[in-house]
mmCIF file of the N, C-alpha and C atoms, coordinates in Angstrom:
data_MODEL
# 
_entry.id   MODEL 
# 
loop_
_atom_site.group_PDB 
_atom_site.id 
_atom_site.type_symbol 
_atom_site.label_atom_id 
_atom_site.label_alt_id 
_atom_site.label_comp_id 
_atom_site.label_asym_id 
_atom_site.label_entity_id 
_atom_site.label_seq_id 
_atom_site.pdbx_PDB_ins_code 
_atom_site.Cartn_x 
_atom_site.Cartn_y 
_atom_site.Cartn_z 
_atom_site.occupancy 
_atom_site.B_iso_or_equiv 
_atom_site.pdbx_formal_charge 
_atom_site.auth_seq_id 
_atom_site.auth_comp_id 
_atom_site.auth_asym_id 
_atom_site.auth_atom_id 
_atom_site.pdbx_PDB_model_num 
ATOM 1   N N  . MET A 1 1  ? 1.468   -1.450 -0.175  1.00 0.00 ? 1  MET A N  1 
ATOM 2   C CA . MET A 1 1  ? 0.086   -0.032 -0.219  1.00 0.00 ? 1  MET A CA 1 
ATOM 3   C C  . MET A 1 1  ? 0.634   0.739  0.518   1.00 0.00 ? 1  MET A C  1 
ATOM 4   N N  . TYR A 1 2  ? 0.309   2.243  -0.955  1.00 0.00 ? 2  TYR A N  1 
ATOM 5   C CA . TYR A 1 2  ? 1.363   3.342  -0.684  1.00 0.00 ? 2  TYR A CA 1 
ATOM 6   C C  . TYR A 1 2  ? 0.309   4.768  0.072   1.00 0.00 ? 2  TYR A C  1 
ATOM 7   N N  . LYS A 1 3  ? 1.437   5.141  0.485   1.00 0.00 ? 3  LYS A N  1 
ATOM 8   C CA . LYS A 1 3  ? 1.180   6.634  1.015   1.00 0.00 ? 3  LYS A CA 1 
ATOM 9   C C  . LYS A 1 3  ? 0.587   7.556  0.862   1.00 0.00 ? 3  LYS A C  1 
ATOM 10  N N  . GLN A 1 4  ? -0.798  8.914  1.039   1.00 0.00 ? 4  GLN A N  1 
ATOM 11  C CA . GLN A 1 4  ? -1.700  9.213  1.114   1.00 0.00 ? 4  GLN A CA 1 
ATOM 12  C C  . GLN A 1 4  ? -1.403  10.590 1.445   1.00 0.00 ? 4  GLN A C  1 
ATOM 13  N N  . ILE A 1 5  ? -0.804  10.616 2.379   1.00 0.00 ? 5  ILE A N  1 
ATOM 14  C CA . ILE A 1 5  ? 0.274   11.981 3.365   1.00 0.00 ? 5  ILE A CA 1 
ATOM 15  C C  . ILE A 1 5  ? 1.961   11.797 2.992   1.00 0.00 ? 5  ILE A C  1 
ATOM 16  N N  . ILE A 1 6  ? 2.259   12.571 1.993   1.00 0.00 ? 6  ILE A N  1 
ATOM 17  C CA . ILE A 1 6  ? 3.368   12.707 2.395   1.00 0.00 ? 6  ILE A CA 1 
ATOM 18  C C  . ILE A 1 6  ? 4.479   13.787 3.584   1.00 0.00 ? 6  ILE A C  1 
ATOM 19  N N  . THR A 1 7  ? 5.230   13.471 3.592   1.00 0.00 ? 7  THR A N  1 
ATOM 20  C CA . THR A 1 7  ? 6.199   14.736 4.677   1.00 0.00 ? 7  THR A CA 1 
ATOM 21  C C  . THR A 1 7  ? 7.712   14.566 3.748   1.00 0.00 ? 7  THR A C  1 
ATOM 22  N N  . LYS A 1 8  ? 8.192   15.648 5.337   1.00 0.00 ? 8  LYS A N  1 
ATOM 23  C CA . LYS A 1 8  ? 9.484   15.886 4.316   1.00 0.00 ? 8  LYS A CA 1 
ATOM 24  C C  . LYS A 1 8  ? 10.217  14.842 4.429   1.00 0.00 ? 8  LYS A C  1 
ATOM 25  N N  . LYS A 1 9  ? 10.713  13.971 5.395   1.00 0.00 ? 9  LYS A N  1 
ATOM 26  C CA . LYS A 1 9  ? 11.279  12.734 5.345   1.00 0.00 ? 9  LYS A CA 1 
ATOM 27  C C  . LYS A 1 9  ? 10.723  11.614 3.825   1.00 0.00 ? 9  LYS A C  1 
ATOM 28  N N  . ASP A 1 10 ? 9.525   11.873 3.836   1.00 0.00 ? 10 ASP A N  1 
ATOM 29  C CA . ASP A 1 10 ? 9.489   11.170 2.195   1.00 0.00 ? 10 ASP A CA 1 
ATOM 30  C C  . ASP A 1 10 ? 10.393  12.052 1.480   1.00 0.00 ? 10 ASP A C  1 
ATOM 31  N N  . LEU A 1 11 ? 10.263  12.502 1.252   1.00 0.00 ? 11 LEU A N  1 
ATOM 32  C CA . LEU A 1 11 ? 10.827  14.018 0.217   1.00 0.00 ? 11 LEU A CA 1 
ATOM 33  C C  . LEU A 1 11 ? 11.605  13.992 0.489   1.00 0.00 ? 11 LEU A C  1 
ATOM 34  N N  . ILE A 1 12 ? 12.333  13.659 1.311   1.00 0.00 ? 12 ILE A N  1 
ATOM 35  C CA . ILE A 1 12 ? 14.636  13.674 1.231   1.00 0.00 ? 12 ILE A CA 1 
ATOM 36  C C  . ILE A 1 12 ? 14.431  12.282 0.632   1.00 0.00 ? 12 ILE A C  1 
ATOM 37  N N  . SER A 1 13 ? 14.004  11.122 0.994   1.00 0.00 ? 13 SER A N  1 
ATOM 38  C CA . SER A 1 13 ? 14.259  9.945  0.736   1.00 0.00 ? 13 SER A CA 1 
ATOM 39  C C  . SER A 1 13 ? 13.725  9.606  -0.948  1.00 0.00 ? 13 SER A C  1 
ATOM 40  N N  . LEU A 1 14 ? 13.422  10.264 -1.632  1.00 0.00 ? 14 LEU A N  1 
ATOM 41  C CA . LEU A 1 14 ? 12.926  10.232 -3.100  1.00 0.00 ? 14 LEU A CA 1 
ATOM 42  C C  . LEU A 1 14 ? 14.196  11.298 -3.081  1.00 0.00 ? 14 LEU A C  1 
ATOM 43  N N  . GLY A 1 15 ? 14.562  11.696 -3.041  1.00 0.00 ? 15 GLY A N  1 
ATOM 44  C CA . GLY A 1 15 ? 15.773  12.135 -3.020  1.00 0.00 ? 15 GLY A CA 1 
ATOM 45  C C  . GLY A 1 15 ? 16.589  13.925 -3.891  1.00 0.00 ? 15 GLY A C  1 
ATOM 46  N N  . TYR A 1 16 ? 15.319  14.540 -2.455  1.00 0.00 ? 16 TYR A N  1 
ATOM 47  C CA . TYR A 1 16 ? 15.121  15.936 -2.964  1.00 0.00 ? 16 TYR A CA 1 
ATOM 48  C C  . TYR A 1 16 ? 16.092  16.819 -2.339  1.00 0.00 ? 16 TYR A C  1 
ATOM 49  N N  . SER A 1 17 ? 16.775  18.014 -2.088  1.00 0.00 ? 17 SER A N  1 
ATOM 50  C CA . SER A 1 17 ? 17.295  18.274 0.007   1.00 0.00 ? 17 SER A CA 1 
ATOM 51  C C  . SER A 1 17 ? 16.635  18.414 0.633   1.00 0.00 ? 17 SER A C  1 
ATOM 52  N N  . ASP A 1 18 ? 17.213  18.878 1.020   1.00 0.00 ? 18 ASP A N  1 
ATOM 53  C CA . ASP A 1 18 ? 16.442  19.191 2.637   1.00 0.00 ? 18 ASP A CA 1 
ATOM 54  C C  . ASP A 1 18 ? 15.236  21.313 2.085   1.00 0.00 ? 18 ASP A C  1 
ATOM 55  N N  . TYR A 1 19 ? 16.389  22.260 1.505   1.00 0.00 ? 19 TYR A N  1 
ATOM 56  C CA . TYR A 1 19 ? 15.535  22.770 1.472   1.00 0.00 ? 19 TYR A CA 1 
ATOM 57  C C  . TYR A 1 19 ? 14.257  22.876 -0.008  1.00 0.00 ? 19 TYR A C  1 
ATOM 58  N N  . GLN A 1 20 ? 14.682  21.994 -0.890  1.00 0.00 ? 20 GLN A N  1 
ATOM 59  C CA . GLN A 1 20 ? 13.609  21.550 -1.884  1.00 0.00 ? 20 GLN A CA 1 
ATOM 60  C C  . GLN A 1 20 ? 12.438  20.777 -1.200  1.00 0.00 ? 20 GLN A C  1 
ATOM 61  N N  . SER A 1 21 ? 13.239  19.935 -0.057  1.00 0.00 ? 21 SER A N  1 
ATOM 62  C CA . SER A 1 21 ? 11.655  19.426 0.516   1.00 0.00 ? 21 SER A CA 1 
ATOM 63  C C  . SER A 1 21 ? 10.703  20.874 1.385   1.00 0.00 ? 21 SER A C  1 
ATOM 64  N N  . LYS A 1 22 ? 11.266  21.398 1.644   1.00 0.00 ? 22 LYS A N  1 
ATOM 65  C CA . LYS A 1 22 ? 10.474  22.663 1.856   1.00 0.00 ? 22 LYS A CA 1 
ATOM 66  C C  . LYS A 1 22 ? 9.987   22.973 1.540   1.00 0.00 ? 22 LYS A C  1 
ATOM 67  N N  . GLU A 1 23 ? 10.826  23.711 0.603   1.00 0.00 ? 23 GLU A N  1 
ATOM 68  C CA . GLU A 1 23 ? 9.626   24.288 -1.009  1.00 0.00 ? 23 GLU A CA 1 
ATOM 69  C C  . GLU A 1 23 ? 8.748   24.375 -0.995  1.00 0.00 ? 23 GLU A C  1 
ATOM 70  N N  . ILE A 1 24 ? 8.529   22.195 -1.784  1.00 0.00 ? 24 ILE A N  1 
ATOM 71  C CA . ILE A 1 24 ? 7.871   21.822 -2.224  1.00 0.00 ? 24 ILE A CA 1 
ATOM 72  C C  . ILE A 1 24 ? 6.476   21.372 -1.154  1.00 0.00 ? 24 ILE A C  1 
ATOM 73  N N  . ILE A 1 25 ? 7.113   21.515 0.246   1.00 0.00 ? 25 ILE A N  1 
ATOM 74  C CA . ILE A 1 25 ? 6.160   21.230 1.223   1.00 0.00 ? 25 ILE A CA 1 
ATOM 75  C C  . ILE A 1 25 ? 5.286   22.650 1.742   1.00 0.00 ? 25 ILE A C  1 
ATOM 76  N N  . ARG A 1 26 ? 5.912   23.784 1.182   1.00 0.00 ? 26 ARG A N  1 
ATOM 77  C CA . ARG A 1 26 ? 5.310   25.298 1.428   1.00 0.00 ? 26 ARG A CA 1 
ATOM 78  C C  . ARG A 1 26 ? 4.393   25.527 -0.037  1.00 0.00 ? 26 ARG A C  1 
ATOM 79  N N  . GLN A 1 27 ? 5.069   25.512 -1.398  1.00 0.00 ? 27 GLN A N  1 
ATOM 80  C CA . GLN A 1 27 ? 3.824   25.409 -2.324  1.00 0.00 ? 27 GLN A CA 1 
ATOM 81  C C  . GLN A 1 27 ? 2.699   24.302 -2.151  1.00 0.00 ? 27 GLN A C  1 
ATOM 82  N N  . ALA A 1 28 ? 2.818   23.227 -2.013  1.00 0.00 ? 28 ALA A N  1 
ATOM 83  C CA . ALA A 1 28 ? 1.324   21.903 -1.768  1.00 0.00 ? 28 ALA A CA 1 
ATOM 84  C C  . ALA A 1 28 ? 0.716   23.332 -0.894  1.00 0.00 ? 28 ALA A C  1 
ATOM 85  N N  . ARG A 1 29 ? 1.344   23.188 0.479   1.00 0.00 ? 29 ARG A N  1 
ATOM 86  C CA . ARG A 1 29 ? -0.071  23.870 1.613   1.00 0.00 ? 29 ARG A CA 1 
ATOM 87  C C  . ARG A 1 29 ? -0.585  25.308 0.661   1.00 0.00 ? 29 ARG A C  1 
ATOM 88  N N  . GLN A 1 30 ? 0.537   25.765 -0.093  1.00 0.00 ? 30 GLN A N  1 
ATOM 89  C CA . GLN A 1 30 ? -0.145  27.118 -0.385  1.00 0.00 ? 30 GLN A CA 1 
ATOM 90  C C  . GLN A 1 30 ? -1.209  26.515 -1.220  1.00 0.00 ? 30 GLN A C  1 
ATOM 91  N N  . TYR A 1 31 ? -1.346  25.580 -2.251  1.00 0.00 ? 31 TYR A N  1 
ATOM 92  C CA . TYR A 1 31 ? -2.562  24.919 -3.294  1.00 0.00 ? 31 TYR A CA 1 
ATOM 93  C C  . TYR A 1 31 ? -3.550  24.327 -2.678  1.00 0.00 ? 31 TYR A C  1 
ATOM 94  N N  . MET A 1 32 ? -2.656  23.882 -1.199  1.00 0.00 ? 32 MET A N  1 
ATOM 95  C CA . MET A 1 32 ? -4.387  23.624 -0.314  1.00 0.00 ? 32 MET A CA 1 
ATOM 96  C C  . MET A 1 32 ? -5.515  24.966 0.626   1.00 0.00 ? 32 MET A C  1 
ATOM 97  N N  . ILE A 1 33 ? -4.682  25.477 0.230   1.00 0.00 ? 33 ILE A N  1 
ATOM 98  C CA . ILE A 1 33 ? -6.121  26.556 1.158   1.00 0.00 ? 33 ILE A CA 1 
ATOM 99  C C  . ILE A 1 33 ? -6.140  27.649 -0.040  1.00 0.00 ? 33 ILE A C  1 
ATOM 100 N N  . GLU A 1 34 ? -5.055  27.525 -1.835  1.00 0.00 ? 34 GLU A N  1 
ATOM 101 C CA . GLU A 1 34 ? -6.155  28.355 -2.575  1.00 0.00 ? 34 GLU A CA 1 
ATOM 102 C C  . GLU A 1 34 ? -7.845  26.869 -2.954  1.00 0.00 ? 34 GLU A C  1 
ATOM 103 N N  . LEU A 1 35 ? -7.387  25.757 -2.389  1.00 0.00 ? 35 LEU A N  1 
ATOM 104 C CA . LEU A 1 35 ? -8.601  24.269 -2.767  1.00 0.00 ? 35 LEU A CA 1 
ATOM 105 C C  . LEU A 1 35 ? -9.477  24.274 -1.445  1.00 0.00 ? 35 LEU A C  1 
ATOM 106 N N  . GLY A 1 36 ? -9.541  26.023 -0.531  1.00 0.00 ? 36 GLY A N  1 
ATOM 107 C CA . GLY A 1 36 ? -10.308 26.782 0.103   1.00 0.00 ? 36 GLY A CA 1 
ATOM 108 C C  . GLY A 1 36 ? -9.846  25.754 1.656   1.00 0.00 ? 36 GLY A C  1 
ATOM 109 N N  . HIS A 1 37 ? -8.717  25.063 2.154   1.00 0.00 ? 37 HIS A N  1 
ATOM 110 C CA . HIS A 1 37 ? -8.681  24.079 3.002   1.00 0.00 ? 37 HIS A CA 1 
ATOM 111 C C  . HIS A 1 37 ? -7.438  24.947 4.364   1.00 0.00 ? 37 HIS A C  1 
ATOM 112 N N  . GLY A 1 38 ? -7.778  26.581 4.142   1.00 0.00 ? 38 GLY A N  1 
ATOM 113 C CA . GLY A 1 38 ? -7.122  27.597 5.040   1.00 0.00 ? 38 GLY A CA 1 
ATOM 114 C C  . GLY A 1 38 ? -7.365  27.149 6.298   1.00 0.00 ? 38 GLY A C  1 
ATOM 115 N N  . ASP A 1 39 ? -7.977  27.035 6.383   1.00 0.00 ? 39 ASP A N  1 
ATOM 116 C CA . ASP A 1 39 ? -8.528  26.548 8.435   1.00 0.00 ? 39 ASP A CA 1 
ATOM 117 C C  . ASP A 1 39 ? -7.031  25.868 8.424   1.00 0.00 ? 39 ASP A C  1 
ATOM 118 N N  . PHE A 1 40 ? -6.895  24.870 7.857   1.00 0.00 ? 40 PHE A N  1 
ATOM 119 C CA . PHE A 1 40 ? -5.717  23.714 8.100   1.00 0.00 ? 40 PHE A CA 1 
ATOM 120 C C  . PHE A 1 40 ? -4.128  24.089 7.737   1.00 0.00 ? 40 PHE A C  1 
ATOM 121 N N  . TYR A 1 41 ? -4.693  24.350 6.754   1.00 0.00 ? 41 TYR A N  1 
ATOM 122 C CA . TYR A 1 41 ? -2.824  24.751 5.844   1.00 0.00 ? 41 TYR A CA 1 
ATOM 123 C C  . TYR A 1 41 ? -2.366  25.748 6.016   1.00 0.00 ? 41 TYR A C  1 
ATOM 124 N N  . ASP A 1 42 ? -3.529  26.681 6.920   1.00 0.00 ? 42 ASP A N  1 
ATOM 125 C CA . ASP A 1 42 ? -2.463  28.413 7.418   1.00 0.00 ? 42 ASP A CA 1 
ATOM 126 C C  . ASP A 1 42 ? -1.984  28.422 7.459   1.00 0.00 ? 42 ASP A C  1 
ATOM 127 N N  . ASN A 1 43 ? -0.710  27.643 7.999   1.00 0.00 ? 43 ASN A N  1 
ATOM 128 C CA . ASN A 1 43 ? -0.148  27.130 9.391   1.00 0.00 ? 43 ASN A CA 1 
ATOM 129 C C  . ASN A 1 43 ? 1.711   26.324 9.131   1.00 0.00 ? 43 ASN A C  1 
ATOM 130 N N  . ARG A 1 44 ? 1.996   27.129 8.545   1.00 0.00 ? 44 ARG A N  1 
ATOM 131 C CA . ARG A 1 44 ? 3.627   26.983 8.555   1.00 0.00 ? 44 ARG A CA 1 
ATOM 132 C C  . ARG A 1 44 ? 4.215   25.523 8.626   1.00 0.00 ? 44 ARG A C  1 
ATOM 133 N N  . LYS A 1 45 ? 4.065   25.149 10.429  1.00 0.00 ? 45 LYS A N  1 
ATOM 134 C CA . LYS A 1 45 ? 4.049   24.423 11.455  1.00 0.00 ? 45 LYS A CA 1 
ATOM 135 C C  . LYS A 1 45 ? 3.568   22.725 10.268  1.00 0.00 ? 45 LYS A C  1 
ATOM 136 N N  . VAL A 1 46 ? 2.825   22.857 9.701   1.00 0.00 ? 46 VAL A N  1 
ATOM 137 C CA . VAL A 1 46 ? 1.785   22.131 9.496   1.00 0.00 ? 46 VAL A CA 1 
ATOM 138 C C  . VAL A 1 46 ? 3.043   21.116 8.135   1.00 0.00 ? 46 VAL A C  1 
ATOM 139 N N  . THR A 1 47 ? 2.916   19.914 8.394   1.00 0.00 ? 47 THR A N  1 
ATOM 140 C CA . THR A 1 47 ? 5.323   19.715 7.331   1.00 0.00 ? 47 THR A CA 1 
ATOM 141 C C  . THR A 1 47 ? 4.224   18.054 6.419   1.00 0.00 ? 47 THR A C  1 
ATOM 142 N N  . THR A 1 48 ? 2.464   17.795 7.047   1.00 0.00 ? 48 THR A N  1 
ATOM 143 C CA . THR A 1 48 ? 1.739   17.034 6.258   1.00 0.00 ? 48 THR A CA 1 
ATOM 144 C C  . THR A 1 48 ? 0.988   16.871 5.747   1.00 0.00 ? 48 THR A C  1 
ATOM 145 N N  . ILE A 1 49 ? 1.320   16.511 4.130   1.00 0.00 ? 49 ILE A N  1 
ATOM 146 C CA . ILE A 1 49 ? 0.558   17.495 3.281   1.00 0.00 ? 49 ILE A CA 1 
ATOM 147 C C  . ILE A 1 49 ? -0.228  16.029 2.528   1.00 0.00 ? 49 ILE A C  1 
ATOM 148 N N  . PRO A 1 50 ? -1.129  15.725 1.637   1.00 0.00 ? 50 PRO A N  1 
ATOM 149 C CA . PRO A 1 50 ? -2.210  15.330 0.993   1.00 0.00 ? 50 PRO A CA 1 
ATOM 150 C C  . PRO A 1 50 ? -1.416  15.091 -0.235  1.00 0.00 ? 50 PRO A C  1 
ATOM 151 N N  . LEU A 1 51 ? -1.013  13.834 -0.526  1.00 0.00 ? 51 LEU A N  1 
ATOM 152 C CA . LEU A 1 51 ? -0.653  12.985 -1.975  1.00 0.00 ? 51 LEU A CA 1 
ATOM 153 C C  . LEU A 1 51 ? -1.141  14.000 -3.227  1.00 0.00 ? 51 LEU A C  1 
ATOM 154 N N  . LYS A 1 52 ? -2.318  14.870 -3.361  1.00 0.00 ? 52 LYS A N  1 
ATOM 155 C CA . LYS A 1 52 ? -2.599  15.006 -4.402  1.00 0.00 ? 52 LYS A CA 1 
ATOM 156 C C  . LYS A 1 52 ? -2.021  16.550 -4.364  1.00 0.00 ? 52 LYS A C  1 
ATOM 157 N N  . ALA A 1 53 ? -1.436  17.299 -3.021  1.00 0.00 ? 53 ALA A N  1 
ATOM 158 C CA . ALA A 1 53 ? -0.987  18.219 -3.724  1.00 0.00 ? 53 ALA A CA 1 
ATOM 159 C C  . ALA A 1 53 ? 0.257   18.163 -4.205  1.00 0.00 ? 53 ALA A C  1 
ATOM 160 N N  . VAL A 1 54 ? 0.894   17.059 -3.369  1.00 0.00 ? 54 VAL A N  1 
ATOM 161 C CA . VAL A 1 54 ? 2.446   16.448 -3.819  1.00 0.00 ? 54 VAL A CA 1 
ATOM 162 C C  . VAL A 1 54 ? 2.501   16.403 -5.504  1.00 0.00 ? 54 VAL A C  1 
ATOM 163 N N  . SER A 1 55 ? 1.469   16.120 -5.502  1.00 0.00 ? 55 SER A N  1 
ATOM 164 C CA . SER A 1 55 ? 1.710   15.609 -6.704  1.00 0.00 ? 55 SER A CA 1 
ATOM 165 C C  . SER A 1 55 ? 1.408   16.625 -8.238  1.00 0.00 ? 55 SER A C  1 
ATOM 166 N N  . LYS A 1 56 ? 0.769   17.631 -7.235  1.00 0.00 ? 56 LYS A N  1 
ATOM 167 C CA . LYS A 1 56 ? 0.743   19.096 -8.398  1.00 0.00 ? 56 LYS A CA 1 
ATOM 168 C C  . LYS A 1 56 ? 1.742   19.812 -8.432  1.00 0.00 ? 56 LYS A C  1 
ATOM 169 N N  . ILE A 1 57 ? 2.524   19.873 -7.230  1.00 0.00 ? 57 ILE A N  1 
ATOM 170 C CA . ILE A 1 57 ? 3.916   21.021 -7.206  1.00 0.00 ? 57 ILE A CA 1 
ATOM 171 C C  . ILE A 1 57 ? 4.684   20.325 -7.984  1.00 0.00 ? 57 ILE A C  1 
ATOM 172 N N  . LEU A 1 58 ? 4.851   18.613 -7.490  1.00 0.00 ? 58 LEU A N  1 
ATOM 173 C CA . LEU A 1 58 ? 6.236   18.283 -8.585  1.00 0.00 ? 58 LEU A CA 1 
ATOM 174 C C  . LEU A 1 58 ? 5.652   18.181 -10.389 1.00 0.00 ? 58 LEU A C  1 
ATOM 175 N N  . GLY A 1 59 ? 4.512   18.309 -10.610 1.00 0.00 ? 59 GLY A N  1 
ATOM 176 C CA . GLY A 1 59 ? 3.891   17.068 -11.604 1.00 0.00 ? 59 GLY A CA 1 
ATOM 177 C C  . GLY A 1 59 ? 4.191   15.459 -12.486 1.00 0.00 ? 59 GLY A C  1 
ATOM 178 N N  . PHE A 1 60 ? 4.337   14.706 -11.202 1.00 0.00 ? 60 PHE A N  1 
ATOM 179 C CA . PHE A 1 60 ? 4.302   13.488 -11.060 1.00 0.00 ? 60 PHE A CA 1 
ATOM 180 C C  . PHE A 1 60 ? 3.300   12.535 -10.013 1.00 0.00 ? 60 PHE A C  1 
ATOM 181 N N  . GLU A 1 61 ? 3.090   11.360 -9.455  1.00 0.00 ? 61 GLU A N  1 
ATOM 182 C CA . GLU A 1 61 ? 2.517   10.830 -8.703  1.00 0.00 ? 61 GLU A CA 1 
ATOM 183 C C  . GLU A 1 61 ? 3.735   9.947  -7.483  1.00 0.00 ? 61 GLU A C  1 
ATOM 184 N N  . PRO A 1 62 ? 4.581   10.997 -6.697  1.00 0.00 ? 62 PRO A N  1 
ATOM 185 C CA . PRO A 1 62 ? 5.861   9.898  -5.882  1.00 0.00 ? 62 PRO A CA 1 
ATOM 186 C C  . PRO A 1 62 ? 5.008   8.113  -5.244  1.00 0.00 ? 62 PRO A C  1 
ATOM 187 N N  . GLN A 1 63 ? 5.118   7.659  -5.472  1.00 0.00 ? 63 GLN A N  1 
ATOM 188 C CA . GLN A 1 63 ? 5.209   6.599  -4.504  1.00 0.00 ? 63 GLN A CA 1 
ATOM 189 C C  . GLN A 1 63 ? 5.950   5.397  -3.779  1.00 0.00 ? 63 GLN A C  1 
ATOM 190 N N  . ILE A 1 64 ? 5.293   5.992  -2.253  1.00 0.00 ? 64 ILE A N  1 
ATOM 191 C CA . ILE A 1 64 ? 6.125   5.321  -1.620  1.00 0.00 ? 64 ILE A CA 1 
ATOM 192 C C  . ILE A 1 64 ? 5.793   4.384  -0.964  1.00 0.00 ? 64 ILE A C  1 
ATOM 193 N N  . LEU A 1 65 ? 6.533   3.826  -0.801  1.00 0.00 ? 65 LEU A N  1 
ATOM 194 C CA . LEU A 1 65 ? 5.850   2.240  0.740   1.00 0.00 ? 65 LEU A CA 1 
ATOM 195 C C  . LEU A 1 65 ? 5.143   2.523  2.098   1.00 0.00 ? 65 LEU A C  1 
ATOM 196 N N  . GLU A 1 66 ? 4.329   2.436  2.279   1.00 0.00 ? 66 GLU A N  1 
ATOM 197 C CA . GLU A 1 66 ? 3.825   2.379  4.148   1.00 0.00 ? 66 GLU A CA 1 
ATOM 198 C C  . GLU A 1 66 ? 4.781   1.782  4.474   1.00 0.00 ? 66 GLU A C  1 
ATOM 199 N N  . VAL A 1 67 ? 5.166   2.430  6.064   1.00 0.00 ? 67 VAL A N  1 
ATOM 200 C CA . VAL A 1 67 ? 5.786   1.095  6.812   1.00 0.00 ? 67 VAL A CA 1 
ATOM 201 C C  . VAL A 1 67 ? 5.622   0.470  7.551   1.00 0.00 ? 67 VAL A C  1 
ATOM 202 N N  . LYS A 1 68 ? 4.987   -0.889 7.440   1.00 0.00 ? 68 LYS A N  1 
ATOM 203 C CA . LYS A 1 68 ? 4.191   -0.871 9.393   1.00 0.00 ? 68 LYS A CA 1 
ATOM 204 C C  . LYS A 1 68 ? 4.550   -1.794 10.196  1.00 0.00 ? 68 LYS A C  1 
# 
């Protein structure tokens, strides 16, 4: 099963740098705010983002296996 929620650590495991990961999370949060979810995502401490928002920013859907 693949993750539906992406974190900065997940992006780093895909090969992005710490800075790039932070920027992707920031842009994905902005995208979620534009979709009308500002009540939750308008907080810079939120670092878990839905896969659909990260996919929109990256242009492809990263597939990260869940560890159980």
